[in-house]
C-alpha positions as CSV (number, residue, x, y, z in Angstrom):
1,X,1.7,53.4,-18.2
2,X,0.8,54.7,-21.7
3,X,-2.6,54.7,-22.4
4,X,-3.4,51.6,-24.2
5,X,-6.3,50.8,-26.5
6,X,-7.5,47.3,-26.6
7,X,-8.0,45.5,-29.9
8,X,-11.4,44.2,-30.9
9,X,-10.5,41.0,-31.3
10,X,-7.6,40.4,-28.7
11,X,-8.0,40.3,-25.0
12,X,-5.0,43.1,-23.1
13,X,-2.0,41.3,-22.5
14,X,-1.9,40.4,-18.3
15,X,1.5,43.0,-18.4
16,X,-0.5,45.8,-19.3
17,X,-3.5,45.1,-17.0
18,X,-2.9,47.4,-14.1
19,X,-4.8,45.2,-11.8
20,X,-2.8,42.2,-12.7
21,X,0.3,44.1,-12.8
22,X,0.6,46.5,-10.0
23,X,-1.9,44.8,-7.6
24,X,0.1,41.4,-6.7
25,X,0.2,39.9,-3.5
26,X,3.5,38.7,-1.9
27,X,2.5,35.1,-2.4
28,X,1.7,35.5,-6.0
29,X,4.9,37.7,-6.7
30,X,6.7,34.6,-4.9
31,X,5.2,32.3,-7.1
32,X,6.0,33.8,-10.3
33,X,9.7,34.5,-8.9
34,X,9.8,30.7,-8.4
35,X,8.6,29.8,-12.2
36,X,11.2,32.4,-13.5
37,X,14.0,30.8,-11.5
38,X,12.7,27.0,-12.5
39,X,12.8,28.1,-16.3
40,X,16.1,30.0,-15.8
41,X,17.3,26.6,-14.5
42,X,15.9,24.7,-17.1
43,X,17.6,27.2,-19.8
44,X,21.0,27.1,-18.1
45,X,20.9,23.3,-18.0
46,X,19.9,23.0,-21.6
47,X,22.2,25.6,-23.0
48,X,25.1,23.5,-20.7
49,X,24.2,20.3,-23.1
50,X,23.9,22.4,-26.1
51,X,27.5,23.9,-25.6
52,X,29.2,20.7,-24.2
53,X,32.0,20.1,-26.9
54,X,32.6,16.6,-26.0
55,X,28.6,15.8,-26.8
56,X,28.0,12.6,-28.9
57,X,24.0,11.9,-28.5
58,X,21.0,14.5,-29.7
59,X,19.5,16.9,-27.1
60,X,15.9,16.3,-26.2
61,X,13.9,19.4,-25.9
62,X,10.5,18.1,-24.6
63,X,8.9,21.3,-25.5
64,X,10.2,21.2,-29.0
65,X,8.9,17.6,-29.3
66,X,5.7,18.8,-28.2
67,X,5.7,22.3,-30.5
68,X,6.6,20.1,-33.7
69,X,3.6,17.5,-32.8
70,X,1.1,20.1,-32.5
71,X,2.4,21.5,-35.8
72,X,2.2,18.3,-37.5
73,X,-1.3,17.6,-35.9
74,X,-3.1,20.9,-36.3
75,X,-6.5,19.8,-36.2
76,X,-6.5,18.0,-32.8
77,X,-5.3,21.3,-31.2
78,X,-7.4,23.9,-33.2
79,X,-9.8,25.8,-31.0
80,X,-12.6,27.6,-33.2
81,X,-13.1,31.1,-31.7
82,X,-14.7,34.0,-33.1
83,X,-11.8,35.5,-34.5
84,X,-10.7,32.1,-36.4
85,X,-14.1,31.9,-38.1
86,X,-14.2,35.5,-38.9
87,X,-10.8,34.9,-41.0
88,X,-12.0,31.6,-42.1
89,X,-15.2,33.2,-44.0
90,X,-12.8,36.3,-45.0
91,X,-10.4,34.0,-46.9
92,X,-13.0,31.0,-47.8
93,X,-16.5,32.0,-48.1
94,X,-16.2,35.9,-49.5
95,X,-13.6,35.4,-52.1
96,X,-16.5,33.2,-53.4
97,X,-19.0,35.6,-53.7
98,X,-17.0,38.6,-55.0
99,X,-15.5,36.2,-58.2
100,X,-19.3,35.0,-58.7
101,X,-20.6,38.6,-58.7
102,X,-17.3,40.4,-60.7
103,X,-18.0,37.5,-63.0
104,X,-21.6,37.4,-63.7
105,X,-21.8,41.3,-64.1
106,X,-19.1,41.2,-66.7
107,X,-21.2,38.6,-68.5
108,X,-24.4,40.3,-68.2
109,X,-22.6,43.7,-69.5
110,X,-21.1,42.2,-72.5
111,X,-24.7,40.2,-73.4
112,X,-26.4,43.3,-73.2
113,X,-23.7,45.0,-75.3
114,X,-24.0,42.3,-77.5
115,X,-28.2,42.4,-77.9
116,X,-27.6,46.3,-78.4
117,X,-24.9,45.9,-81.1
118,X,-22.6,48.1,-79.6
119,X,-19.5,45.3,-78.5
120,X,-16.6,46.1,-80.3
121,X,-15.0,43.0,-80.5
122,X,-11.3,42.5,-80.9
123,X,-9.7,39.7,-83.2
124,X,-12.8,39.3,-85.4
125,X,-12.4,36.3,-87.5
126,X,-15.5,36.7,-89.4
127,X,-15.1,40.5,-91.4
């Protein structure tokens, strides 16, 4: 297996964890195979409904309905974590301080040049 270096803000995927991948008991493997068979059966049923040429009604996909509901109501399903807090700070708070610093230092530099008389003003209307 290739060397996998973990990301600092993410966990190792189950498929890349050697303890979870290689050391599975027969019961766990059987349970995973049963779940895979159920998923395959549901997928086959959905595909048969979808490709039925005599279909007149809408096909209701409960997983798609749950996904759409979760997408339209994100704040009821939001879980604050270290990663989301860091991203929120990086895109919400840090730009405000950076812009404040840039505008403040530019204004201070111009004021110093005006006081020293070295500012070369473009579009001077009085001269």
